N, C-alpha and C positions, 0 to 999 in steps of 0.2 A: 504492500500500500504506501509506502512511505517512496517508494523508488518511483511511483507514478506520479506523486506530488513533484518530485525533484525534476523527474524527466519534464512535466508541464512549465515547470519553474523555468528551465532551459531553454524549452521551444518558445516562450514568452519573451525570454530576454533577446535569444536569437531572431524574434520577428520584430522586437523595437529596434535591434542594431540594424536592421534591414531596411525599416524604413527612414531611418534618420540618416545613414551613410549617404543616399542619393542626393541632399541636400546641397552639398557641396563636394564638387569633384578637383581634384588634380589632373592636369591632362599634361599629355607627351609634347616636349618643345621640340621644334626641330629650325636650326638656323638655315638661312635662306643660301648663303654661301660656308659652307663646311671648314674651307682652308681659310676661310678670312678670320683675323684676328680683330673681332671687333673691340672696344675698348669699354663697352657695357656686355660685361656676361648676366643673361637670364639663368636663374637659378628653378624656377617653375613658374607656372599659371597655376590657379584657382578659380573656379567658374562657381558663383553662387545665385539662384538655385542652380542645380543639374538636376535632368535637364532643365534648359531656358524654358522658359513658360512665357507664352506668346502674351502679350499685353500687360505685362508685370515686367517689375525693374529687374535686371541683371545684374552683376557686379563681375567682374573681370580683373582679378588681384594677380599683377605681376613682381615677381620677387629678383630684383637683380643688385647687382656689385657692379658699382663704375670705378674704373680705373684712375679717373679722375672728377675735378669738380666740373660741373655743370651747373650754367646759371642762365642759360635758359633754351628754348627748343621746340621743336615739335612732334607729334606723333601722326602718321600717315597709314591709316588701317584702310584693309581692303579685303571685301568679303566674297567667296564664292559658294556656290549652292551648286553641289553635284558637278564643281568643274568650272561650271559658269558665273564668269566675274558679275557681279550683282549690285553691289556698293561701295563706297570710298567715301570715307572722309578723314579729316585733319583737327586734329586738338592741338591748343597750346601746353606742351610739356607741365609749366608752372600750374597748369589749373589741374593737373592730373596726380602731380605730388608735388611737395615742398621744395621749392626753390627759395636757395641755390641748392642743389643735390653735392653734398660732401661727397670725397672719397670714400667708400666703402658701400655695405648694404642700405638701398631704398626699394619703396615700392611704388608701382604705379597702378593706378585703381581706377576704373572707367565705369561707372554704372549707366545705364540707357534702358528705356522700355522700348520693347517691341513693339511694333503695330499687331493688334490683332490678328489681321491678315496675314501676317509673314506663315509660308507651308512650313509644316513641321519637318525633321530631316535633319541629314548630316551636311552641316557647313563647316569652311575653312576658312580661316583668318590669318592675315601677313599683316604684321606691323613693323614699319621701320622706326626709328628713334633718331632724329636731326639734333645738332646743339646751336646755339645759335648761329653760328657761320654756316650752316647748312651741311655739317658734316655728317656721315651716315656712322653714328655709334653702335646701332645693334639692329640685325633684323631677322626675326622671327617667326615660324609659321607654328599653328595647332590647329585643332578640327574640334568641334563643339557641336552638341545637339541640339534642337529645339525640339518641344514634346506638341503630341497630338492634343493634351490638354491641358488646364492650369497646373501648378505647382502644387506637389505633394505639400510644400510648405504653407498653402491656403487653407488646406482643410483642419 
């Protein structure tokens, strides 16, 4: 009898963890040019919620390390859907992180509400970071998914 109760508790804990785990996801990142020695090295990308929900805010947090100080610049973001380029936007780097960025660790975070008519599926994003003198500091790409329904976080 006690074994059944204990197994039930383990099952309930497992289900709880499965429901919470998808709310945030770290994703694999690839550099655009694997031979380049970028002055900003990206450590990881975290997307919340995951999958991204249409019509709801989504946050992309990029952890990075700067080889030197960055006083300003821009982020250029390109999005593709099943390989087709569908969207581009440019952001002031200092609007997405605290400037000046000192040598070492920093985070670039961008939040955005995707329109409710955004098709569900797999997307790929390419982000280029430039300094104030238009020198490319890094270029990365990663994939993300947009879900069919609203986020589990809203339930």
